[in-house]
C-alpha positions as CSV (number, residue, x, y, z in Angstrom):
1,M,126.2,88.4,106.9
2,I,123.7,86.3,104.2
3,R,122.3,84.2,107.7
4,S,121.3,87.6,109.4
5,R,120.6,90.1,105.7
6,F,119.0,86.7,103.9
7,G,118.2,83.7,105.5
8,T,120.4,81.3,103.7
9,F,122.4,81.8,100.6
10,R,119.0,80.2,98.6
11,G,117.3,82.4,100.3
12,L,120.1,85.4,98.2
13,V,119.9,84.2,95.2
14,R,116.2,83.7,95.2
15,L,116.2,87.6,95.8
16,A,118.9,88.3,93.4
17,L,116.6,86.5,90.7
18,S,113.9,87.8,91.8
19,Y,115.0,91.3,89.9
20,P,114.8,90.5,86.4
21,Q,111.7,88.2,87.3
22,L,109.6,91.1,87.8
23,A,111.9,93.7,84.6
24,L,110.8,90.9,82.7
25,G,107.0,90.7,83.6
26,R,108.0,87.0,84.3
27,S,106.8,87.4,88.1
28,A,102.4,86.9,88.0
29,S,102.1,90.0,88.9
30,V,98.4,91.5,88.3
31,A,98.6,94.8,89.1
32,P,95.4,96.3,91.5
33,D,93.3,99.4,90.7
34,P,94.3,101.2,94.8
35,A,90.6,102.5,94.1
36,Q,88.9,98.5,93.4
37,V,90.9,97.3,96.7
38,R,89.1,97.2,100.0
39,R,91.2,94.0,101.9
40,L,95.0,93.3,102.2
41,V,95.5,89.4,102.2
42,F,99.3,88.7,103.0
43,V,99.8,85.0,101.9
44,C,103.5,83.1,102.3
45,Q,103.7,78.8,103.0
46,G,103.4,78.3,106.2
47,N,100.9,81.3,107.5
48,I,102.5,81.3,110.7
49,C,105.3,83.3,110.2
50,R,105.7,86.3,107.2
51,S,101.6,86.3,106.3
52,A,100.7,86.0,110.0
53,F,102.6,89.1,110.8
54,A,101.7,91.0,108.4
55,D,99.0,90.7,109.3
56,V,98.7,91.8,112.9
57,V,100.5,94.8,111.0
58,A,98.0,96.0,109.3
59,R,94.8,95.4,111.3
60,G,97.2,97.1,114.3
61,A,97.5,100.4,111.0
62,G,93.6,100.4,110.8
63,L,93.6,98.7,107.7
64,N,90.9,95.7,106.3
65,S,93.8,92.7,106.0
66,A,93.4,88.8,106.5
67,S,95.9,86.0,105.8
68,F,95.9,82.3,104.5
69,G,99.2,79.9,103.5
70,L,99.6,77.5,100.7
71,S,100.7,74.7,102.3
72,T,99.4,74.9,106.0
73,T,97.2,73.6,108.5
74,T,94.2,75.6,109.5
75,G,94.0,76.3,113.3
76,R,98.1,76.5,114.0
77,E,99.6,78.9,116.1
78,A,102.3,80.3,115.0
79,H,105.8,80.0,115.5
80,G,107.5,81.0,118.4
81,P,110.8,82.5,117.0
82,A,108.2,85.0,115.3
83,I,106.1,85.4,118.2
84,A,109.5,86.3,120.2
85,A,110.2,88.3,117.1
86,A,106.9,90.2,116.8
87,S,106.7,90.8,120.1
88,M,110.4,92.7,120.0
89,L,108.7,95.0,117.3
90,G,105.4,95.3,119.3
91,H,103.5,93.2,117.8
92,D,101.5,90.6,119.5
93,L,101.2,87.3,117.0
94,R,99.9,85.0,119.8
95,A,96.0,85.5,118.6
96,H,97.1,83.8,115.8
97,R,95.8,80.7,113.9
98,A,96.7,79.7,110.3
99,I,94.4,80.0,107.3
100,D,95.2,77.2,104.6
101,L,93.9,78.0,101.0
102,A,91.4,75.6,100.8
103,D,90.1,77.7,103.7
104,Y,91.2,80.6,102.5
105,M,87.0,82.8,101.4
106,P,88.3,85.2,98.4
107,E,85.6,88.5,98.5
108,P,85.9,91.7,96.0
109,G,87.9,94.2,96.1
110,D,91.3,91.1,97.4
111,L,94.4,92.3,96.9
112,L,97.4,89.4,97.6
113,L,99.8,89.7,98.6
114,A,102.8,87.5,98.2
115,M,106.1,86.7,99.6
116,E,107.7,84.8,97.3
117,V,107.6,84.9,92.7
118,R,107.0,81.4,93.4
119,Q,103.7,82.4,95.4
120,L,102.7,84.5,93.2
121,H,102.6,81.7,90.0
122,R,101.1,79.4,92.4
123,L,98.2,81.7,93.1
124,A,97.8,82.4,89.0
125,A,97.5,78.4,88.1
126,D,94.3,78.4,90.9
127,P,90.9,79.3,89.4
128,R,89.4,80.9,92.4
129,L,92.1,83.4,92.7
130,E,93.3,83.4,89.1
131,A,91.7,86.3,88.5
132,L,92.5,88.8,92.0
133,P,94.8,91.3,91.7
134,R,98.8,90.0,93.2
135,I,102.2,91.1,93.7
136,L,105.0,91.1,95.7
137,L,105.0,92.6,98.7
138,G,108.5,93.4,99.0
139,R,108.1,96.0,96.4
140,W,107.4,98.7,98.8
141,T,110.4,97.6,101.1
142,R,112.9,100.9,101.1
143,P,114.9,99.1,99.0
144,M,112.9,97.0,97.7
145,L,113.6,93.6,97.9
146,P,110.9,91.4,95.9
147,H,112.0,88.3,97.1
148,L,111.3,87.7,101.3
149,H,113.3,84.5,101.9
150,D,111.0,82.1,104.8
151,P,112.3,83.1,108.0
152,Y,110.9,79.7,109.5
153,M,114.0,76.7,111.4
154,L,116.1,80.0,110.8
155,D,118.3,82.6,112.3
156,D,116.7,84.2,115.5
157,R,118.4,87.9,113.4
158,Y,117.3,87.0,110.2
159,M,113.5,86.7,111.9
160,A,113.7,90.0,113.4
161,Q,115.6,91.5,109.9
162,C,112.6,89.3,108.1
163,L,109.7,91.1,110.6
164,A,110.4,94.3,110.2
165,R,111.5,94.9,106.0
166,I,107.5,93.4,106.5
167,E,106.5,96.3,109.0
168,Q,107.8,99.0,106.9
169,A,106.3,97.3,103.9
170,V,103.1,97.6,105.7
171,G,103.7,101.4,106.6
172,A,103.2,102.1,103.2
173,L,101.0,99.8,101.9
174,V,98.9,102.3,104.3
175,R,99.0,105.4,102.7
176,A,98.9,103.1,98.6
177,F,95.5,101.8,99.9
178,P,93.7,103.6,101.2
179,G,90.2,102.1,100.3
180,A,91.7,99.2,102.3
181,R,91.7,101.4,105.6
182,L,88.3,100.6,108.6
183,S,85.8,102.4,108.5
């Protein structure tokens, strides 16, 4: 059950720890002004599974979006199992190419949406990004799951579960940030 729902025991523990971090204000979140948000920028570690998928879903929903990874190689293709799981959900990740943090160009109106609390801390420590609003994508899942554990090289059932959670969260973002809709 842990492997299919949380990826690993570590994923379950990190999820459990993320709730008090949020409640105690220790997540490094910076709340956005919804009226100012013009682009949703999804962030994860490698930009080949979670953030790549969120970006594809957001674009498919008519949102202005982008994605990048905190530690990746620009131009890297999406992870094969992520492509397969995305396809099962009706999304095509085959054209995705990763973008590294160093190659991401912030724009006015960007909202950074990370998958894990530790990623928010890394974004907060970057002088180019410290002033941008940033929050956890998992705040938009129901039930709220502030830690969306990395499915890379984990059980295929967890990959599908993780991407389904991301798809649900992006659906909620459509309503929450109308200024990010493409005209």
